[in-house]
Structures are given as structure tokens and as C-alpha cells.
N, C-alpha and C positions, 0 to 999 in steps of 0.2 A: 504494500500500500504506500503510495506517495503521500508524504506529509505536506500539507499546505503551510505557507508561511504567514504568520501574523506579525503585525508591527507592535509598537509599544502601547498603542491605544487603538480603539475601534468603536463602532456603534453596532449593537446587537439587538436581537429581538427575543423576548420571552413570551411566546404566544399564549401559554396557559395563564400567565399573569396579566395579559392585555397590556404589556409594556413593549413599545417598539422604538427603534433607533435610540437605544439607551447607551450613553457614553460608558465605556469601560476601560480600565487599565489592565494590561496584560502584565502580571507580576510574577516573574519566575522566582522571586524571593519568598513568595507566600505559598504555603502548602495548600490551604483551602481557598475556596472562592467565597465571596461575600456579596450581599446585596443590601442596599439601604432599605430599612423598614421603619417607618415612623411610629407605628403602634403595633404591639403584639399583645394579644389577650387569649388566654386559655379559657374556653367555654365548653359546655357539655358536648357540642357537636364538633369540636376540634380547635385547632390553633387559628385564630383570626389575625390576619396580617394586612395592614393598611400600607400601601405603597404611595407615599406622598413626600415630595421634597420641594420646598420653595425655590431652591436654586437649580432644580432640574425639571424643566417644564414638561418633559415627556413622562414623568411620574404622574399618574392620573387620579390618585386618591381612592382608587377602588380597593375594596377589602376582599381578600381571597381566604377561603377556609381550607386548611390542610388537616385531613384526618390522620395521616401518617407523618409524624415528625419525631425527631430525636434531639438530644443535646450532645454537644461536643465541646471540649476545651480547645481554645484558640490562643496561641501565644503571640503577642504583638512584637514588633521589632524592638521595643524597649524591654522585653522580657516579662511583661505583665500577662498573666493568664486569665482569660475570661471564659465563662461557661455560656454558650450561646445555643439558641434553637437552630436546628438544621432541617431544611426541607429539600425535597427532590422535585425538580421541574424540568421543562424543556427549554433549550436555548438553541438559537439558529446562528450558525457560522457558515459562510460561503453557500448559503441556500440549503444546507443540510441541518436537520434537527438532531440534537444530541440530548441525552439525559445529563443533568448536572446536579450535584449537591451544592447547596448554597447555605452559608450561615447567615443569620439575620443580625444586622448591626445598625447602629445609628451612625450614618456616614454624612450627616449634614455639613460637618466641618471639612469634609474631604472634597477635592475637586471632582473625583469620579465616584458616582453612586454604586458602581459595581467593580469588584476586583476579581480577576480570573487567575487562579493559582495553578501550581504544578499538578495537583491531583487531577484536574480536568485536562490540562494540556498534554500530559505525557501520552506517548504513543499516537498522538493525533496531529500535533502541530509543532512547527519550528518557530522561533521568535527572532526577528531582526529588529533591533531597537532603532535603526535608522529610518524605518518606514512607519506609516500609520494607515488606519482605515482600509486594510486589505479586504476584509470580509464585506464591509459596507459598500465598497466600490466594485465588488466582484461582478455584479450583473449590470453595471452601468455603462 
């Protein structure tokens, strides 16, 4: 299988979450992938996740319910360990849909609402930090 090359940033779609052209950072220094989630609530019918961000207009404020979710420990670059909710959903790169595990985090202070880490990238993609938006521009 030939691996496609991603740049340091891109715009991707999460069709199940109704999120499209979402800015993401391709981060080979991160193991897990993360998405900004402004509100997380556990209710009887599952994990309610609201995807809203004032700084990222493509986040649509819709709430999605996940019946299957887990927790995982995530260590930040400064060594701090945080226990986060983890969901599984679909993501589209280069017109192809993949399954991805995403931890839920408050990323309002971050430039990119989505971080794509090594766990997802391995065996699928190469990363060239000199380029950008390879998947987004794929069919244009």
C-alpha cells in the first residue's frame, strides 16, 4: 500500500459529527488524536458532546451522543497527565473514510481545534512539514 503524504496542517471532515473543513494539526509528537469539545455530560443515554468553538466557525454547536466511550490518560508535552473521555468516529482524508479514536479536550486556547497523532497516522501516512492542506486540496 502506498502511503499518502500529509503536511503539517490540513482541513478534514468528521461526517458523523457534522463537522466539515475542520482545521487540524498533524502532530507526530503526540501519540493520541484530540478534538475540541466545549461541553461533555454523562447522561442515562450516553456521553453528550457539544462541539462549539468561538474561534473556529466550522464548529456548529451540535450535540452528539456516544453510547460507547472510554477514558484514557493523556500526557501533555509538559508532563502533566490528564484523564480524558475517548470516542471513536469517522474522519475523511484524501476522500477516504477512516475510523479514528479521539480524546475530548478543551482546545479553545489552541490554534487548531483538532490534533492528529501517531496512533492514527502510523501505517497510513507520511508527514512532510514543508507542505500543508494535502488532503483538503486533493480533489480540487
